[in-house]
C-alpha positions as CSV (number, residue, x, y, z in Angstrom):
1,M,-4.2,8.9,0.0
2,G,-5.5,9.4,-3.6
3,P,-8.9,8.6,-5.4
4,C,-10.6,5.5,-3.8
5,F,-12.9,3.2,-5.0
6,G,-14.7,2.9,-1.6
7,K,-16.3,5.4,0.4
8,H,-17.6,5.5,4.0
9,F,-20.9,7.4,5.2
10,I,-20.4,9.3,8.6
11,P,-23.4,10.3,9.8
12,D,-23.7,10.1,13.8
13,I,-24.9,6.6,14.0
14,P,-23.7,3.8,14.8
15,D,-24.5,1.8,11.6
16,N,-21.6,3.2,9.6
17,R,-21.2,1.3,6.2
18,F,-18.8,0.7,3.5
19,R,-19.8,1.3,0.1
20,Y,-18.4,0.8,-3.4
21,N,-17.9,3.6,-5.7
22,T,-20.4,2.6,-8.7
23,E,-19.5,5.3,-11.2
24,G,-16.5,2.6,-12.7
25,H,-13.5,5.3,-11.6
26,P,-11.6,6.2,-8.2
27,K,-12.5,9.5,-6.3
28,N,-11.2,11.6,-3.7
29,Y,-14.2,11.5,-1.2
30,N,-12.2,13.9,1.4
31,D,-12.7,17.2,-0.2
32,G,-16.0,17.9,0.8
33,S,-18.0,18.5,-2.2
34,Y,-19.3,14.4,-1.9
35,G,-21.4,15.5,1.4
36,R,-20.4,13.2,4.3
37,F,-18.7,10.6,2.6
38,V,-14.9,9.7,3.4
39,S,-12.5,8.0,1.0
40,A,-12.0,4.3,1.9
41,P,-9.2,2.6,0.6
42,L,-9.1,-1.1,-0.9
43,Y,-6.2,-3.0,0.6
44,P,-4.3,-3.3,-2.8
45,Q,-4.4,0.9,-3.0
46,V,-3.1,1.0,0.8
47,I,-0.2,-1.1,0.2
48,S,0.4,0.9,-2.9
49,W,0.3,3.6,-1.0
50,L,2.6,2.3,1.7
51,Y,5.1,0.9,-0.7
52,T,5.6,4.7,-2.5
53,K,6.4,5.9,1.7
54,G,8.8,2.8,1.6
55,I,7.4,0.1,3.4
56,D,6.3,-3.2,1.3
57,I,3.8,-5.2,3.5
58,S,2.9,-8.7,2.8
59,A,0.4,-11.6,4.6
60,P,1.8,-15.0,3.6
61,I,0.4,-18.1,4.7
62,S,2.2,-20.9,6.5
63,T,2.4,-24.6,5.5
64,S,-0.2,-24.7,8.6
65,G,-2.1,-22.7,7.4
66,R,-2.2,-19.8,9.6
67,F,-1.6,-16.6,8.3
68,S,1.7,-14.0,9.2
69,Y,2.4,-10.5,8.4
70,E,5.7,-9.1,7.2
71,I,7.2,-5.5,7.4
72,R,10.0,-4.4,5.2
73,T,11.4,-0.7,5.0
74,S,13.2,0.6,2.1
75,E,17.0,1.4,3.2
76,G,17.8,2.9,-0.2
77,A,20.5,1.5,-2.2
78,S,21.6,-1.2,0.0
79,G,17.9,-2.7,-0.2
80,W,14.9,-3.7,1.9
81,K,15.0,-4.3,5.5
82,R,13.1,-6.9,7.0
83,E,11.1,-5.3,10.1
84,M,9.0,-7.7,11.7
85,G,6.7,-10.8,11.0
86,V,4.3,-12.1,13.6
87,Y,2.4,-15.3,12.9
88,G,-1.1,-16.7,14.0
89,F,-3.9,-15.1,12.4
90,D,-6.7,-16.8,10.9
91,T,-7.1,-14.9,8.0
92,K,-5.4,-13.0,5.5
93,Y,-7.5,-9.6,6.5
94,Q,-6.5,-9.9,9.8
95,A,-2.8,-10.1,9.2
96,Y,-3.0,-7.2,7.0
97,N,-5.0,-5.0,9.1
98,K,-2.2,-5.2,11.6
99,A,0.0,-4.9,9.5
100,I,-1.1,-2.0,8.1
101,E,-1.8,-0.6,12.1
102,E,2.0,-1.3,12.6
103,A,3.1,0.3,9.1
104,L,1.4,3.2,9.7
105,K,3.7,3.7,12.5
106,L,6.8,3.7,10.7
107,I,5.5,6.6,8.4
C-alpha cells in the first residue's frame, strides 16, 4: 500500500486513535521516519489497491435498504468473475469491511 491520508498512532495503550494527515498530501507512514505512526488507508485507497490486484469490490444497497458486498476477480481477457455476494448489512461500511476482509484472503 502506498502513501495514505490517514495514520494510526501505535503506543501500547488501548486508546489507539485514527488521525488524518493534515498536510494535504498522502504519506507513507510505514517507513519508520514518522515515529510510531503507521499508514491507515481510507476506503477509496483500499478499493483502488485491491483493483490493482485484480479484485473489484462494491457495497450496493438493496430495495429493502440493506447493504451487501460483492467481490469480482479478474479473469484476464475473459473479463470478471463474480466470487460472492452477501446481504444483510446495516451500513455500507460494515459491508465494505467484510468485503475487504474476504478480498484479502484472495491475495
